mmCIF file of the N, C-alpha and C atoms, coordinates in Angstrom:
data_MODEL
# 
_entry.id   MODEL 
# 
loop_
_atom_site.group_PDB 
_atom_site.id 
_atom_site.type_symbol 
_atom_site.label_atom_id 
_atom_site.label_alt_id 
_atom_site.label_comp_id 
_atom_site.label_asym_id 
_atom_site.label_entity_id 
_atom_site.label_seq_id 
_atom_site.pdbx_PDB_ins_code 
_atom_site.Cartn_x 
_atom_site.Cartn_y 
_atom_site.Cartn_z 
_atom_site.occupancy 
_atom_site.B_iso_or_equiv 
_atom_site.pdbx_formal_charge 
_atom_site.auth_seq_id 
_atom_site.auth_comp_id 
_atom_site.auth_asym_id 
_atom_site.auth_atom_id 
_atom_site.pdbx_PDB_model_num 
ATOM 1   N N  . MET A 1 1  ? 117.864 121.770 75.868 1.00 0.00 ? 1  MET A N  1 
ATOM 2   C CA . MET A 1 1  ? 117.713 120.690 75.171 1.00 0.00 ? 1  MET A CA 1 
ATOM 3   C C  . MET A 1 1  ? 115.996 120.003 74.784 1.00 0.00 ? 1  MET A C  1 
ATOM 4   N N  . PRO A 1 2  ? 115.504 120.298 73.359 1.00 0.00 ? 2  PRO A N  1 
ATOM 5   C CA . PRO A 1 2  ? 113.936 119.125 73.511 1.00 0.00 ? 2  PRO A CA 1 
ATOM 6   C C  . PRO A 1 2  ? 114.515 117.803 74.091 1.00 0.00 ? 2  PRO A C  1 
ATOM 7   N N  . ASN A 1 3  ? 113.435 117.652 74.574 1.00 0.00 ? 3  ASN A N  1 
ATOM 8   C CA . ASN A 1 3  ? 112.514 116.251 74.843 1.00 0.00 ? 3  ASN A CA 1 
ATOM 9   C C  . ASN A 1 3  ? 112.751 115.836 74.290 1.00 0.00 ? 3  ASN A C  1 
ATOM 10  N N  . SER A 1 4  ? 113.195 114.327 73.662 1.00 0.00 ? 4  SER A N  1 
ATOM 11  C CA . SER A 1 4  ? 113.240 113.572 72.343 1.00 0.00 ? 4  SER A CA 1 
ATOM 12  C C  . SER A 1 4  ? 112.392 112.231 72.908 1.00 0.00 ? 4  SER A C  1 
ATOM 13  N N  . ASN A 1 5  ? 111.098 112.140 73.970 1.00 0.00 ? 5  ASN A N  1 
ATOM 14  C CA . ASN A 1 5  ? 110.909 111.509 74.106 1.00 0.00 ? 5  ASN A CA 1 
ATOM 15  C C  . ASN A 1 5  ? 109.558 111.665 73.694 1.00 0.00 ? 5  ASN A C  1 
ATOM 16  N N  . SER A 1 6  ? 108.816 110.621 72.982 1.00 0.00 ? 6  SER A N  1 
ATOM 17  C CA . SER A 1 6  ? 107.635 111.596 72.470 1.00 0.00 ? 6  SER A CA 1 
ATOM 18  C C  . SER A 1 6  ? 106.146 111.624 73.491 1.00 0.00 ? 6  SER A C  1 
ATOM 19  N N  . GLY A 1 7  ? 106.553 110.791 74.812 1.00 0.00 ? 7  GLY A N  1 
ATOM 20  C CA . GLY A 1 7  ? 106.065 111.243 75.111 1.00 0.00 ? 7  GLY A CA 1 
ATOM 21  C C  . GLY A 1 7  ? 104.600 109.747 75.725 1.00 0.00 ? 7  GLY A C  1 
ATOM 22  N N  . ILE A 1 8  ? 104.914 108.502 74.597 1.00 0.00 ? 8  ILE A N  1 
ATOM 23  C CA . ILE A 1 8  ? 104.396 107.701 74.682 1.00 0.00 ? 8  ILE A CA 1 
ATOM 24  C C  . ILE A 1 8  ? 104.587 106.415 75.965 1.00 0.00 ? 8  ILE A C  1 
ATOM 25  N N  . THR A 1 9  ? 104.523 106.619 76.250 1.00 0.00 ? 9  THR A N  1 
ATOM 26  C CA . THR A 1 9  ? 105.126 105.782 77.872 1.00 0.00 ? 9  THR A CA 1 
ATOM 27  C C  . THR A 1 9  ? 104.603 104.171 77.410 1.00 0.00 ? 9  THR A C  1 
ATOM 28  N N  . TRP A 1 10 ? 103.278 103.486 76.874 1.00 0.00 ? 10 TRP A N  1 
ATOM 29  C CA . TRP A 1 10 ? 103.284 102.339 76.549 1.00 0.00 ? 10 TRP A CA 1 
ATOM 30  C C  . TRP A 1 10 ? 103.226 101.559 75.773 1.00 0.00 ? 10 TRP A C  1 
ATOM 31  N N  . LYS A 1 11 ? 103.162 100.209 75.257 1.00 0.00 ? 11 LYS A N  1 
ATOM 32  C CA . LYS A 1 11 ? 103.607 99.527  73.975 1.00 0.00 ? 11 LYS A CA 1 
ATOM 33  C C  . LYS A 1 11 ? 101.557 98.537  74.016 1.00 0.00 ? 11 LYS A C  1 
ATOM 34  N N  . PRO A 1 12 ? 101.716 98.810  73.029 1.00 0.00 ? 12 PRO A N  1 
ATOM 35  C CA . PRO A 1 12 ? 100.515 97.990  72.249 1.00 0.00 ? 12 PRO A CA 1 
ATOM 36  C C  . PRO A 1 12 ? 100.286 96.838  73.525 1.00 0.00 ? 12 PRO A C  1 
ATOM 37  N N  . LYS A 1 13 ? 101.457 96.072  73.783 1.00 0.00 ? 13 LYS A N  1 
ATOM 38  C CA . LYS A 1 13 ? 100.864 95.161  74.150 1.00 0.00 ? 13 LYS A CA 1 
ATOM 39  C C  . LYS A 1 13 ? 100.399 94.897  75.433 1.00 0.00 ? 13 LYS A C  1 
ATOM 40  N N  . ASP A 1 14 ? 100.976 96.268  76.171 1.00 0.00 ? 14 ASP A N  1 
ATOM 41  C CA . ASP A 1 14 ? 100.582 96.163  77.561 1.00 0.00 ? 14 ASP A CA 1 
ATOM 42  C C  . ASP A 1 14 ? 99.192  97.356  77.733 1.00 0.00 ? 14 ASP A C  1 
ATOM 43  N N  . ILE A 1 15 ? 98.102  96.944  76.512 1.00 0.00 ? 15 ILE A N  1 
ATOM 44  C CA . ILE A 1 15 ? 97.056  97.358  76.892 1.00 0.00 ? 15 ILE A CA 1 
ATOM 45  C C  . ILE A 1 15 ? 96.012  95.809  76.298 1.00 0.00 ? 15 ILE A C  1 
ATOM 46  N N  . VAL A 1 16 ? 94.832  96.126  77.895 1.00 0.00 ? 16 VAL A N  1 
ATOM 47  C CA . VAL A 1 16 ? 93.726  95.360  77.874 1.00 0.00 ? 16 VAL A CA 1 
ATOM 48  C C  . VAL A 1 16 ? 93.065  96.388  77.623 1.00 0.00 ? 16 VAL A C  1 
ATOM 49  N N  . GLU A 1 17 ? 91.475  95.249  77.551 1.00 0.00 ? 17 GLU A N  1 
ATOM 50  C CA . GLU A 1 17 ? 90.492  96.217  77.021 1.00 0.00 ? 17 GLU A CA 1 
ATOM 51  C C  . GLU A 1 17 ? 89.200  95.388  78.012 1.00 0.00 ? 17 GLU A C  1 
ATOM 52  N N  . LEU A 1 18 ? 88.482  96.262  78.501 1.00 0.00 ? 18 LEU A N  1 
ATOM 53  C CA . LEU A 1 18 ? 87.609  95.938  79.729 1.00 0.00 ? 18 LEU A CA 1 
ATOM 54  C C  . LEU A 1 18 ? 86.247  96.101  79.351 1.00 0.00 ? 18 LEU A C  1 
ATOM 55  N N  . THR A 1 19 ? 85.878  94.935  79.329 1.00 0.00 ? 19 THR A N  1 
ATOM 56  C CA . THR A 1 19 ? 84.501  94.903  79.171 1.00 0.00 ? 19 THR A CA 1 
ATOM 57  C C  . THR A 1 19 ? 82.967  95.315  79.749 1.00 0.00 ? 19 THR A C  1 
ATOM 58  N N  . ASN A 1 20 ? 82.365  95.498  79.976 1.00 0.00 ? 20 ASN A N  1 
ATOM 59  C CA . ASN A 1 20 ? 81.170  96.412  81.095 1.00 0.00 ? 20 ASN A CA 1 
ATOM 60  C C  . ASN A 1 20 ? 80.213  94.948  80.583 1.00 0.00 ? 20 ASN A C  1 
ATOM 61  N N  . THR A 1 21 ? 80.050  93.510  81.528 1.00 0.00 ? 21 THR A N  1 
ATOM 62  C CA . THR A 1 21 ? 78.542  92.556  80.657 1.00 0.00 ? 21 THR A CA 1 
ATOM 63  C C  . THR A 1 21 ? 77.871  92.810  81.627 1.00 0.00 ? 21 THR A C  1 
ATOM 64  N N  . SER A 1 22 ? 77.340  93.484  83.016 1.00 0.00 ? 22 SER A N  1 
ATOM 65  C CA . SER A 1 22 ? 76.825  94.116  83.771 1.00 0.00 ? 22 SER A CA 1 
ATOM 66  C C  . SER A 1 22 ? 75.353  94.655  83.292 1.00 0.00 ? 22 SER A C  1 
ATOM 67  N N  . SER A 1 23 ? 74.155  94.978  83.833 1.00 0.00 ? 23 SER A N  1 
ATOM 68  C CA . SER A 1 23 ? 73.437  96.143  83.297 1.00 0.00 ? 23 SER A CA 1 
ATOM 69  C C  . SER A 1 23 ? 73.602  97.867  83.657 1.00 0.00 ? 23 SER A C  1 
ATOM 70  N N  . GLU A 1 24 ? 74.778  97.289  85.399 1.00 0.00 ? 24 GLU A N  1 
ATOM 71  C CA . GLU A 1 24 ? 74.652  98.272  85.161 1.00 0.00 ? 24 GLU A CA 1 
ATOM 72  C C  . GLU A 1 24 ? 76.117  100.104 84.947 1.00 0.00 ? 24 GLU A C  1 
ATOM 73  N N  . ASN A 1 25 ? 76.467  100.970 85.620 1.00 0.00 ? 25 ASN A N  1 
ATOM 74  C CA . ASN A 1 25 ? 77.355  102.167 84.782 1.00 0.00 ? 25 ASN A CA 1 
ATOM 75  C C  . ASN A 1 25 ? 79.056  102.077 86.152 1.00 0.00 ? 25 ASN A C  1 
ATOM 76  N N  . PHE A 1 26 ? 79.502  102.318 85.608 1.00 0.00 ? 26 PHE A N  1 
ATOM 77  C CA . PHE A 1 26 ? 80.631  102.355 86.626 1.00 0.00 ? 26 PHE A CA 1 
ATOM 78  C C  . PHE A 1 26 ? 81.287  103.408 86.438 1.00 0.00 ? 26 PHE A C  1 
ATOM 79  N N  . LEU A 1 27 ? 81.993  104.069 87.310 1.00 0.00 ? 27 LEU A N  1 
ATOM 80  C CA . LEU A 1 27 ? 83.158  105.150 87.687 1.00 0.00 ? 27 LEU A CA 1 
ATOM 81  C C  . LEU A 1 27 ? 83.911  104.039 88.382 1.00 0.00 ? 27 LEU A C  1 
ATOM 82  N N  . LEU A 1 28 ? 85.225  104.027 87.219 1.00 0.00 ? 28 LEU A N  1 
ATOM 83  C CA . LEU A 1 28 ? 86.599  103.287 87.446 1.00 0.00 ? 28 LEU A CA 1 
ATOM 84  C C  . LEU A 1 28 ? 87.324  104.075 87.765 1.00 0.00 ? 28 LEU A C  1 
ATOM 85  N N  . GLU A 1 29 ? 87.791  104.387 89.269 1.00 0.00 ? 29 GLU A N  1 
ATOM 86  C CA . GLU A 1 29 ? 88.738  105.144 89.595 1.00 0.00 ? 29 GLU A CA 1 
ATOM 87  C C  . GLU A 1 29 ? 90.578  105.045 89.155 1.00 0.00 ? 29 GLU A C  1 
ATOM 88  N N  . LEU A 1 30 ? 91.321  104.744 88.321 1.00 0.00 ? 30 LEU A N  1 
ATOM 89  C CA . LEU A 1 30 ? 92.686  104.982 87.920 1.00 0.00 ? 30 LEU A CA 1 
ATOM 90  C C  . LEU A 1 30 ? 92.838  106.252 88.054 1.00 0.00 ? 30 LEU A C  1 
ATOM 91  N N  . ASP A 1 31 ? 94.687  105.203 87.936 1.00 0.00 ? 31 ASP A N  1 
ATOM 92  C CA . ASP A 1 31 ? 95.627  106.162 88.107 1.00 0.00 ? 31 ASP A CA 1 
ATOM 93  C C  . ASP A 1 31 ? 95.790  107.682 86.650 1.00 0.00 ? 31 ASP A C  1 
ATOM 94  N N  . SER A 1 32 ? 94.856  107.724 86.299 1.00 0.00 ? 32 SER A N  1 
ATOM 95  C CA . SER A 1 32 ? 95.298  109.153 85.446 1.00 0.00 ? 32 SER A CA 1 
ATOM 96  C C  . SER A 1 32 ? 94.194  110.398 85.622 1.00 0.00 ? 32 SER A C  1 
ATOM 97  N N  . GLY A 1 33 ? 93.178  109.753 86.538 1.00 0.00 ? 33 GLY A N  1 
ATOM 98  C CA . GLY A 1 33 ? 91.268  110.136 86.505 1.00 0.00 ? 33 GLY A CA 1 
ATOM 99  C C  . GLY A 1 33 ? 90.400  109.256 86.365 1.00 0.00 ? 33 GLY A C  1 
ATOM 100 N N  . VAL A 1 34 ? 89.434  109.392 86.713 1.00 0.00 ? 34 VAL A N  1 
ATOM 101 C CA . VAL A 1 34 ? 88.061  108.891 86.866 1.00 0.00 ? 34 VAL A CA 1 
ATOM 102 C C  . VAL A 1 34 ? 87.791  108.450 84.982 1.00 0.00 ? 34 VAL A C  1 
ATOM 103 N N  . MET A 1 35 ? 87.280  107.138 84.854 1.00 0.00 ? 35 MET A N  1 
ATOM 104 C CA . MET A 1 35 ? 86.800  106.919 83.482 1.00 0.00 ? 35 MET A CA 1 
ATOM 105 C C  . MET A 1 35 ? 85.705  105.673 84.287 1.00 0.00 ? 35 MET A C  1 
ATOM 106 N N  . ARG A 1 36 ? 84.695  106.614 82.881 1.00 0.00 ? 36 ARG A N  1 
ATOM 107 C CA . ARG A 1 36 ? 83.122  106.136 82.870 1.00 0.00 ? 36 ARG A CA 1 
ATOM 108 C C  . ARG A 1 36 ? 83.115  104.630 82.474 1.00 0.00 ? 36 ARG A C  1 
ATOM 109 N N  . LEU A 1 37 ? 82.723  103.520 82.697 1.00 0.00 ? 37 LEU A N  1 
ATOM 110 C CA . LEU A 1 37 ? 82.607  103.134 81.737 1.00 0.00 ? 37 LEU A CA 1 
ATOM 111 C C  . LEU A 1 37 ? 80.928  102.311 81.625 1.00 0.00 ? 37 LEU A C  1 
ATOM 112 N N  . ASP A 1 38 ? 80.335  102.304 81.180 1.00 0.00 ? 38 ASP A N  1 
ATOM 113 C CA . ASP A 1 38 ? 78.554  102.612 80.366 1.00 0.00 ? 38 ASP A CA 1 
ATOM 114 C C  . ASP A 1 38 ? 78.539  100.615 80.057 1.00 0.00 ? 38 ASP A C  1 
ATOM 115 N N  . ALA A 1 39 ? 77.636  100.095 80.662 1.00 0.00 ? 39 ALA A N  1 
ATOM 116 C CA . ALA A 1 39 ? 76.073  98.605  80.549 1.00 0.00 ? 39 ALA A CA 1 
ATOM 117 C C  . ALA A 1 39 ? 76.816  98.748  79.111 1.00 0.00 ? 39 ALA A C  1 
ATOM 118 N N  . GLY A 1 40 ? 77.662  97.599  78.588 1.00 0.00 ? 40 GLY A N  1 
ATOM 119 C CA . GLY A 1 40 ? 78.127  96.643  77.331 1.00 0.00 ? 40 GLY A CA 1 
ATOM 120 C C  . GLY A 1 40 ? 79.090  97.709  76.431 1.00 0.00 ? 40 GLY A C  1 
ATOM 121 N N  . ARG A 1 41 ? 79.563  98.085  77.173 1.00 0.00 ? 41 ARG A N  1 
ATOM 122 C CA . ARG A 1 41 ? 80.617  98.844  76.835 1.00 0.00 ? 41 ARG A CA 1 
ATOM 123 C C  . ARG A 1 41 ? 82.478  98.697  76.984 1.00 0.00 ? 41 ARG A C  1 
ATOM 124 N N  . THR A 1 42 ? 82.569  99.415  75.824 1.00 0.00 ? 42 THR A N  1 
ATOM 125 C CA . THR A 1 42 ? 84.142  98.747  76.493 1.00 0.00 ? 42 THR A CA 1 
ATOM 126 C C  . THR A 1 42 ? 85.268  99.545  76.216 1.00 0.00 ? 42 THR A C  1 
ATOM 127 N N  . ILE A 1 43 ? 86.538  99.646  76.714 1.00 0.00 ? 43 ILE A N  1 
ATOM 128 C CA . ILE A 1 43 ? 87.005  100.724 76.232 1.00 0.00 ? 43 ILE A CA 1 
ATOM 129 C C  . ILE A 1 43 ? 89.101  99.652  77.403 1.00 0.00 ? 43 ILE A C  1 
ATOM 130 N N  . ARG A 1 44 ? 89.846  100.943 76.605 1.00 0.00 ? 44 ARG A N  1 
ATOM 131 C CA . ARG A 1 44 ? 90.797  100.186 76.359 1.00 0.00 ? 44 ARG A CA 1 
ATOM 132 C C  . ARG A 1 44 ? 91.727  101.098 77.565 1.00 0.00 ? 44 ARG A C  1 
ATOM 133 N N  . VAL A 1 45 ? 92.963  100.547 78.284 1.00 0.00 ? 45 VAL A N  1 
ATOM 134 C CA . VAL A 1 45 ? 93.278  100.652 79.152 1.00 0.00 ? 45 VAL A CA 1 
ATOM 135 C C  . VAL A 1 45 ? 95.178  100.117 79.673 1.00 0.00 ? 45 VAL A C  1 
ATOM 136 N N  . THR A 1 46 ? 95.827  100.840 80.000 1.00 0.00 ? 46 THR A N  1 
ATOM 137 C CA . THR A 1 46 ? 96.979  100.298 80.351 1.00 0.00 ? 46 THR A CA 1 
ATOM 138 C C  . THR A 1 46 ? 97.346  98.607  80.914 1.00 0.00 ? 46 THR A C  1 
ATOM 139 N N  . ASP A 1 47 ? 97.526  98.189  81.332 1.00 0.00 ? 47 ASP A N  1 
ATOM 140 C CA . ASP A 1 47 ? 97.007  96.619  81.785 1.00 0.00 ? 47 ASP A CA 1 
ATOM 141 C C  . ASP A 1 47 ? 97.749  96.865  83.294 1.00 0.00 ? 47 ASP A C  1 
ATOM 142 N N  . CYS A 1 48 ? 98.295  97.778  83.554 1.00 0.00 ? 48 CYS A N  1 
ATOM 143 C CA . CYS A 1 48 ? 98.672  98.979  85.105 1.00 0.00 ? 48 CYS A CA 1 
ATOM 144 C C  . CYS A 1 48 ? 97.113  98.979  86.043 1.00 0.00 ? 48 CYS A C  1 
ATOM 145 N N  . ALA A 1 49 ? 96.222  99.178  84.800 1.00 0.00 ? 49 ALA A N  1 
ATOM 146 C CA . ALA A 1 49 ? 94.699  99.354  85.892 1.00 0.00 ? 49 ALA A CA 1 
ATOM 147 C C  . ALA A 1 49 ? 94.448  98.544  86.574 1.00 0.00 ? 49 ALA A C  1 
ATOM 148 N N  . LEU A 1 50 ? 94.514  96.639  86.687 1.00 0.00 ? 50 LEU A N  1 
ATOM 149 C CA . LEU A 1 50 ? 94.216  95.504  86.556 1.00 0.00 ? 50 LEU A CA 1 
ATOM 150 C C  . LEU A 1 50 ? 94.333  95.374  88.366 1.00 0.00 ? 50 LEU A C  1 
ATOM 151 N N  . GLU A 1 51 ? 96.050  96.150  88.327 1.00 0.00 ? 51 GLU A N  1 
ATOM 152 C CA . GLU A 1 51 ? 96.350  96.730  89.738 1.00 0.00 ? 51 GLU A CA 1 
ATOM 153 C C  . GLU A 1 51 ? 95.179  97.191  91.027 1.00 0.00 ? 51 GLU A C  1 
ATOM 154 N N  . HIS A 1 52 ? 94.051  97.556  90.679 1.00 0.00 ? 52 HIS A N  1 
ATOM 155 C CA . HIS A 1 52 ? 93.338  98.199  91.758 1.00 0.00 ? 52 HIS A CA 1 
ATOM 156 C C  . HIS A 1 52 ? 92.218  97.140  92.381 1.00 0.00 ? 52 HIS A C  1 
ATOM 157 N N  . HIS A 1 53 ? 92.175  97.629  93.420 1.00 0.00 ? 53 HIS A N  1 
ATOM 158 C CA . HIS A 1 53 ? 91.104  96.296  93.858 1.00 0.00 ? 53 HIS A CA 1 
ATOM 159 C C  . HIS A 1 53 ? 90.221  96.714  93.577 1.00 0.00 ? 53 HIS A C  1 
ATOM 160 N N  . HIS A 1 54 ? 89.264  97.610  93.887 1.00 0.00 ? 54 HIS A N  1 
ATOM 161 C CA . HIS A 1 54 ? 87.733  97.829  93.557 1.00 0.00 ? 54 HIS A CA 1 
ATOM 162 C C  . HIS A 1 54 ? 87.320  96.997  91.339 1.00 0.00 ? 54 HIS A C  1 
ATOM 163 N N  . ILE A 1 55 ? 88.170  97.403  90.753 1.00 0.00 ? 55 ILE A N  1 
ATOM 164 C CA . ILE A 1 55 ? 88.701  96.826  89.387 1.00 0.00 ? 55 ILE A CA 1 
ATOM 165 C C  . ILE A 1 55 ? 88.779  95.756  89.369 1.00 0.00 ? 55 ILE A C  1 
ATOM 166 N N  . ASN A 1 56 ? 89.366  94.435  90.366 1.00 0.00 ? 56 ASN A N  1 
ATOM 167 C CA . ASN A 1 56 ? 89.687  93.592  90.280 1.00 0.00 ? 56 ASN A CA 1 
ATOM 168 C C  . ASN A 1 56 ? 88.429  93.299  90.978 1.00 0.00 ? 56 ASN A C  1 
ATOM 169 N N  . ALA A 1 57 ? 87.547  93.623  92.413 1.00 0.00 ? 57 ALA A N  1 
ATOM 170 C CA . ALA A 1 57 ? 86.141  92.506  92.926 1.00 0.00 ? 57 ALA A CA 1 
ATOM 171 C C  . ALA A 1 57 ? 85.326  93.004  91.579 1.00 0.00 ? 57 ALA A C  1 
ATOM 172 N N  . LEU A 1 58 ? 85.081  93.778  90.441 1.00 0.00 ? 58 LEU A N  1 
ATOM 173 C CA . LEU A 1 58 ? 84.368  94.245  89.910 1.00 0.00 ? 58 LEU A CA 1 
ATOM 174 C C  . LEU A 1 58 ? 84.338  92.806  88.620 1.00 0.00 ? 58 LEU A C  1 
ATOM 175 N N  . ILE A 1 59 ? 85.708  92.236  88.622 1.00 0.00 ? 59 ILE A N  1 
ATOM 176 C CA . ILE A 1 59 ? 86.084  91.422  87.555 1.00 0.00 ? 59 ILE A CA 1 
ATOM 177 C C  . ILE A 1 59 ? 85.936  90.228  88.539 1.00 0.00 ? 59 ILE A C  1 
ATOM 178 N N  . ASN A 1 60 ? 86.374  90.055  89.295 1.00 0.00 ? 60 ASN A N  1 
ATOM 179 C CA . ASN A 1 60 ? 85.683  88.326  90.336 1.00 0.00 ? 60 ASN A CA 1 
ATOM 180 C C  . ASN A 1 60 ? 84.221  87.969  90.522 1.00 0.00 ? 60 ASN A C  1 
ATOM 181 N N  . ALA A 1 61 ? 83.953  89.659  90.528 1.00 0.00 ? 61 ALA A N  1 
ATOM 182 C CA . ALA A 1 61 ? 82.016  89.006  90.669 1.00 0.00 ? 61 ALA A CA 1 
ATOM 183 C C  . ALA A 1 61 ? 81.418  89.104  88.780 1.00 0.00 ? 61 ALA A C  1 
ATOM 184 N N  . GLY A 1 62 ? 82.856  88.991  87.900 1.00 0.00 ? 62 GLY A N  1 
ATOM 185 C CA . GLY A 1 62 ? 81.943  88.858  86.323 1.00 0.00 ? 62 GLY A CA 1 
ATOM 186 C C  . GLY A 1 62 ? 80.987  89.943  86.152 1.00 0.00 ? 62 GLY A C  1 
ATOM 187 N N  . LYS A 1 63 ? 81.495  91.134  86.337 1.00 0.00 ? 63 LYS A N  1 
ATOM 188 C CA . LYS A 1 63 ? 80.746  92.114  86.466 1.00 0.00 ? 63 LYS A CA 1 
ATOM 189 C C  . LYS A 1 63 ? 81.579  92.471  85.056 1.00 0.00 ? 63 LYS A C  1 
ATOM 190 N N  . ILE A 1 64 ? 82.438  92.823  84.917 1.00 0.00 ? 64 ILE A N  1 
ATOM 191 C CA . ILE A 1 64 ? 83.574  93.123  83.794 1.00 0.00 ? 64 ILE A CA 1 
ATOM 192 C C  . ILE A 1 64 ? 84.605  92.089  83.129 1.00 0.00 ? 64 ILE A C  1 
ATOM 193 N N  . LYS A 1 65 ? 84.577  91.529  82.427 1.00 0.00 ? 65 LYS A N  1 
ATOM 194 C CA . LYS A 1 65 ? 85.404  90.966  81.671 1.00 0.00 ? 65 LYS A CA 1 
ATOM 195 C C  . LYS A 1 65 ? 86.792  91.589  80.936 1.00 0.00 ? 65 LYS A C  1 
ATOM 196 N N  . VAL A 1 66 ? 88.068  90.949  80.717 1.00 0.00 ? 66 VAL A N  1 
ATOM 197 C CA . VAL A 1 66 ? 89.530  91.486  80.985 1.00 0.00 ? 66 VAL A CA 1 
ATOM 198 C C  . VAL A 1 66 ? 89.521  90.103  79.364 1.00 0.00 ? 66 VAL A C  1 
ATOM 199 N N  . GLU A 1 67 ? 90.453  90.791  78.022 1.00 0.00 ? 67 GLU A N  1 
ATOM 200 C CA . GLU A 1 67 ? 90.553  90.872  77.200 1.00 0.00 ? 67 GLU A CA 1 
ATOM 201 C C  . GLU A 1 67 ? 92.152  91.367  76.277 1.00 0.00 ? 67 GLU A C  1 
ATOM 202 N N  . PRO A 1 68 ? 93.529  90.718  75.971 1.00 0.00 ? 68 PRO A N  1 
ATOM 203 C CA . PRO A 1 68 ? 94.112  91.637  75.368 1.00 0.00 ? 68 PRO A CA 1 
ATOM 204 C C  . PRO A 1 68 ? 94.214  92.285  74.372 1.00 0.00 ? 68 PRO A C  1 
ATOM 205 N N  . TYR A 1 69 ? 94.527  93.297  74.789 1.00 0.00 ? 69 TYR A N  1 
ATOM 206 C CA . TYR A 1 69 ? 93.818  94.467  73.226 1.00 0.00 ? 69 TYR A CA 1 
ATOM 207 C C  . TYR A 1 69 ? 94.375  93.327  71.411 1.00 0.00 ? 69 TYR A C  1 
ATOM 208 N N  . LYS A 1 70 ? 94.090  93.461  70.691 1.00 0.00 ? 70 LYS A N  1 
ATOM 209 C CA . LYS A 1 70 ? 93.111  93.454  69.799 1.00 0.00 ? 70 LYS A CA 1 
ATOM 210 C C  . LYS A 1 70 ? 93.264  93.951  68.338 1.00 0.00 ? 70 LYS A C  1 
ATOM 211 N N  . LYS A 1 71 ? 94.662  94.609  67.382 1.00 0.00 ? 71 LYS A N  1 
ATOM 212 C CA . LYS A 1 71 ? 94.447  95.991  66.928 1.00 0.00 ? 71 LYS A CA 1 
ATOM 213 C C  . LYS A 1 71 ? 93.272  94.669  66.053 1.00 0.00 ? 71 LYS A C  1 
ATOM 214 N N  . ARG A 1 72 ? 92.375  96.109  65.454 1.00 0.00 ? 72 ARG A N  1 
ATOM 215 C CA . ARG A 1 72 ? 91.381  95.872  63.989 1.00 0.00 ? 72 ARG A CA 1 
ATOM 216 C C  . ARG A 1 72 ? 91.326  95.693  63.102 1.00 0.00 ? 72 ARG A C  1 
ATOM 217 N N  . LYS A 1 73 ? 91.462  94.753  62.353 1.00 0.00 ? 73 LYS A N  1 
ATOM 218 C CA . LYS A 1 73 ? 91.709  94.758  61.169 1.00 0.00 ? 73 LYS A CA 1 
ATOM 219 C C  . LYS A 1 73 ? 91.156  95.785  59.936 1.00 0.00 ? 73 LYS A C  1 
ATOM 220 N N  . GLY A 1 74 ? 91.367  95.566  59.058 1.00 0.00 ? 74 GLY A N  1 
ATOM 221 C CA . GLY A 1 74 ? 91.054  96.234  57.768 1.00 0.00 ? 74 GLY A CA 1 
ATOM 222 C C  . GLY A 1 74 ? 91.160  98.243  57.642 1.00 0.00 ? 74 GLY A C  1 
ATOM 223 N N  . LYS A 1 75 ? 90.889  98.815  56.824 1.00 0.00 ? 75 LYS A N  1 
ATOM 224 C CA . LYS A 1 75 ? 90.687  99.507  56.357 1.00 0.00 ? 75 LYS A CA 1 
ATOM 225 C C  . LYS A 1 75 ? 90.363  100.649 56.487 1.00 0.00 ? 75 LYS A C  1 
ATOM 226 N N  . TYR A 1 76 ? 91.193  102.297 56.536 1.00 0.00 ? 76 TYR A N  1 
ATOM 227 C CA . TYR A 1 76 ? 90.144  102.883 57.743 1.00 0.00 ? 76 TYR A CA 1 
ATOM 228 C C  . TYR A 1 76 ? 90.076  104.016 55.673 1.00 0.00 ? 76 TYR A C  1 
ATOM 229 N N  . VAL A 1 77 ? 88.652  104.068 55.865 1.00 0.00 ? 77 VAL A N  1 
ATOM 230 C CA . VAL A 1 77 ? 87.508  104.684 54.313 1.00 0.00 ? 77 VAL A CA 1 
ATOM 231 C C  . VAL A 1 77 ? 87.035  105.536 54.689 1.00 0.00 ? 77 VAL A C  1 
ATOM 232 N N  . GLN A 1 78 ? 87.891  106.968 53.623 1.00 0.00 ? 78 GLN A N  1 
ATOM 233 C CA . GLN A 1 78 ? 87.043  107.822 54.583 1.00 0.00 ? 78 GLN A CA 1 
ATOM 234 C C  . GLN A 1 78 ? 86.291  108.268 53.725 1.00 0.00 ? 78 GLN A C  1 
ATOM 235 N N  . PRO A 1 79 ? 85.176  109.134 54.217 1.00 0.00 ? 79 PRO A N  1 
ATOM 236 C CA . PRO A 1 79 ? 83.676  108.288 53.921 1.00 0.00 ? 79 PRO A CA 1 
ATOM 237 C C  . PRO A 1 79 ? 83.397  110.218 52.358 1.00 0.00 ? 79 PRO A C  1 
ATOM 238 N N  . PRO A 1 80 ? 83.194  110.470 51.100 1.00 0.00 ? 80 PRO A N  1 
ATOM 239 C CA . PRO A 1 80 ? 83.459  110.861 50.614 1.00 0.00 ? 80 PRO A CA 1 
ATOM 240 C C  . PRO A 1 80 ? 82.649  112.625 50.515 1.00 0.00 ? 80 PRO A C  1 
ATOM 241 N N  . LEU A 1 81 ? 83.100  113.652 50.093 1.00 0.00 ? 81 LEU A N  1 
ATOM 242 C CA . LEU A 1 81 ? 82.469  114.723 51.121 1.00 0.00 ? 81 LEU A CA 1 
ATOM 243 C C  . LEU A 1 81 ? 81.030  115.613 49.313 1.00 0.00 ? 81 LEU A C  1 
ATOM 244 N N  . GLN A 1 82 ? 81.096  116.066 51.031 1.00 0.00 ? 82 GLN A N  1 
ATOM 245 C CA . GLN A 1 82 ? 79.215  116.068 49.873 1.00 0.00 ? 82 GLN A CA 1 
ATOM 246 C C  . GLN A 1 82 ? 79.450  117.249 49.088 1.00 0.00 ? 82 GLN A C  1 
ATOM 247 N N  . GLN A 1 83 ? 78.919  117.183 48.046 1.00 0.00 ? 83 GLN A N  1 
ATOM 248 C CA . GLN A 1 83 ? 78.752  118.629 47.105 1.00 0.00 ? 83 GLN A CA 1 
ATOM 249 C C  . GLN A 1 83 ? 78.023  119.158 47.076 1.00 0.00 ? 83 GLN A C  1 
ATOM 250 N N  . ARG A 1 84 ? 78.884  120.415 47.449 1.00 0.00 ? 84 ARG A N  1 
ATOM 251 C CA . ARG A 1 84 ? 78.026  121.949 47.770 1.00 0.00 ? 84 ARG A CA 1 
ATOM 252 C C  . ARG A 1 84 ? 77.616  122.561 46.785 1.00 0.00 ? 84 ARG A C  1 
ATOM 253 N N  . THR A 1 85 ? 76.669  122.730 47.129 1.00 0.00 ? 85 THR A N  1 
ATOM 254 C CA . THR A 1 85 ? 74.977  123.814 46.119 1.00 0.00 ? 85 THR A CA 1 
ATOM 255 C C  . THR A 1 85 ? 75.307  124.296 45.817 1.00 0.00 ? 85 THR A C  1 
# 
């Protein structure tokens, strides 16, 4: 019998954005594996990532900012095809 589960186990409300506000790069050890968070960059993770003590330490030190996920507004515009010569 085929699996009827689509494989998605999270909901958009469970997603948070982590922004590196420092000038350092971090390797975050998450349940899904190691994720790199470069200086000034933002990544999206599920809120269960906030349960890791090393991520909480970075948040408490002010090196990472946490915000709820906000769906980007706007339409995707496909770039025009280049004409063949």
